[in-house]
N, C-alpha and C positions, 0 to 999 in steps of 0.2 A: 439549571444543570445542563452542561453541554451534552448533546447527543451526537453520536457518530453513526452514519448510515452508509454502509458500503454496498456497491452494486457493480455489475458488469462481468461477473464471473460466468463461465460457460465451459462446455466441453469442446476442445479443439484438437486438431491433429498435431503431431510433432512438426515444428517449423512454423506453426500458425501464430497469429497475433491476437491480443485482447487489450482492451483499455478499461481499466478499473477506475471507478470514481468513489469518492468519499465526501459526503455532504455533512458539514458540521454546523450545528446550531450554535447560537451564542456569539459573543463578540471577541472571544479569545483567539480565534483562528488567525487573525492577522499578527498576533504577538509572538506566537510560539513556533519553534521548529515542529514540523509535522513529519510523521514517518509511516511507512508501510511495513507490516510484519506478516509473516506467514507461519502456519502450523500444519505440518503433515500429520497424518494419523500416527499416534504413538510417539510423537516427537515434541520437543519443546517449541514454544513460539519464538521465532528469531526475527531480528530486524533484516529487512531487505534493502530499504533505501530511506534516506531522510532528506528534507529540504528545509533550509532555514527561512526565516521571515524575509530575508533579503535575497533568497534564491540560490544560495550555495547548496550544492548537493553532495551526497555521500552514498556509496553503494557497497553492498557486500560483493566480494570478488566474483562469486558465481554468476552474478547477473550483469556485471559491467559490460557495456557494449551492446546489451540486449534490451535492458529495461531503462525507461526514462521516467523520472518523477517530476511532476510539475504542480503548480498551485495557481488558483485564481482567487486572489484575496477578495475581490469584489463579489464573488459568488460563494465565498466560504467553502470552496471545493478543492479537494486534493485529487490528483490523477496519478495513475501508473500505466504507462504504455509498455506493454510487454510484447516483444518480438522474438522470433526464433525460439519459441517455447519448446521446452524439453520435458520428458516425463518426470524428471526430478523437480520440476517447478510445480507439480501438482500439489495443492494444499488449499487450506482456507486462508484467505487474505484479509487482514484487518488493518485499520488505520488508527493512529492515535497521536496526540500531542506529546512532545518530548520536553522534559525538563531535567536538567543535570544528567543528561544521557539516558534517562529512563522514561518510558511511557507512563502517564499518570492519570489519564482520564478513564472513566468506565468504558470497557470494551463494547463495541457494537456487536452485531450478529455475524459480521464477516460475510465474505462472498466466496463461493467455491470455484476453484479453477481446476479443471480436469484436463489432462493432456494424454491422449491415447489415440492410436490408429484403429 
């Protein structure tokens, strides 16, 4: 069973940067589109960015130009570089593999991003 382990979350000031990582066990990492999702307290979990196995990327409008998703297939690791962070980016961030437009693996524990002065 594939396991997803997110890391890199922290408390930063508005305008700061963070780099999140997602380590995936198993051999499926190279096959599927991978995505980052986030969930703020009391809200649903939403897609932030996705990257296909060939490197094509897609972002939600609110993070375009600030966030960059990337993957290292040799290391089975997904990244999310987050710049110019805003308070509204504050959430728990999760990664998952995507199939037919939907995440389908068991969720990891996520990593918490806090943005506050």
